[in-house]
N, C-alpha and C positions, 0 to 999 in steps of 0.2 A: 546148140540145144536151147530150147526155150526156158524161160524163167521157171515155169511151173514144173517142167520135167527135171530141170537142174535141181530145184528144191527137193523134189521127190527123190531123186537119186542121192542127194545129200543126206536126206533122212535115212534112206536105205543104207547108204554108205556108213553112217554112224552105227547102224545096227549090224550090218554085214560087211566085212571086207570082201573084196572081189573073190578071193579064194573061198570064203565062207559061203557065198552064193552057190558056188560049184560044189560045196560040201553038203548042201541040202539034198534031200531025196526029191525025186520028181514030184511027188504029191505036195511037198512043202513049197517048191518053186511054183507049181501051178496055183496054189493058194495065195502066195504072195503076189503073183502076177494078176490074178483075178481081183485081189483087193485094190490094186492100183489101176485096173482097167486095161491091161495089156495082155498079150499072150506070153507064155513062158519063153518062146523063141524071141519075141520082141524084148523081153526083160533082159535076156542075155545080150542081145544086140545093143540095147541102151547102155548096159554096163560097159561094153566094149567101146562104145562111142565116147564115153567119158562126159565131161561137163563142157564140151565145146559149144559155144553159142551158135544158134542157127540164124539164118537170114530172113525168116518168114516175116517178122514185123516190118523190116525195111522193104522187102519185096512188096508187101501189101501197100505200104506208103507210096512207093514208086508207081503203083497202079492207081493211086488216088483213093485208097481205102484206109480209113483210120483204124489201126489195129486195136486200139482201146475200145472202139465201138463194137467191133466184131467180138472181142472177148466179153464185153458186158452184155450184149444182146443175144449172142449165140455161144454160150460157154461150152456146150458139148461139141459144137463144130470146131471151135477154137482148140479145144483139147485134142480132137482128132487131127486137126491140121498140124499141131505141134508134134504129135507122135509121128505122123507121116514125114514131116520135115526132118525130125531127128533121126529117122531110120533111112532117109533117102541116100541112095548111092551117088548122087550128083551134087553133094554139098560143096565140093571144091569148085565145080563149074559155076554154081550159083554165086558163091562168095567172090569168085573172080569177076563175074559179070557185074555184080553190085559194086565192087571196088573200082571198076573201070567206068562206072556210071552208064553202062550199057543197059542196065535195068532189065526190062522185060523183053528185050529183043529175042531171046531164045527160049522164053518161058514155055511155050507149048511143046517145044522139042524135048524137054527133059524134066520139067517139074511135075511131080505126082499130085500136087495141089492145084494144078491149073484150072480144073473145073470149078473148084470152090472159089478161087481168086476171081475168075471171070464172072461167076455168079454175083459176087459182092460188087464188082465194078459196075455191073448193070443194075443192081438193086439199091445201092446206097447213094 
């Protein structure tokens, strides 16, 4: 999970324990989710994902894209890419590819951020 979302979940965690999030009524969950820019479903999934770091910055770097530049120049795109990466069902495949230095070999096959990453590789 990315630093921003981890920090956000940390703040949420200080306010709400996991069981407390589930104790909120639907309107309260919707309001909290709206406040942080995600859907209620995504908020529950982010809670379940925990604070596990995501591989997006390393993936970008392997593609020749400086993650700090993306975050500084396109903060809304960065935030959306973080959310997508944090909610991705293929985190383990990505982590394994990055650990074995295969990098982007399977990127188009499974990464939901492929379009954004490819756009940055061609524009930066």
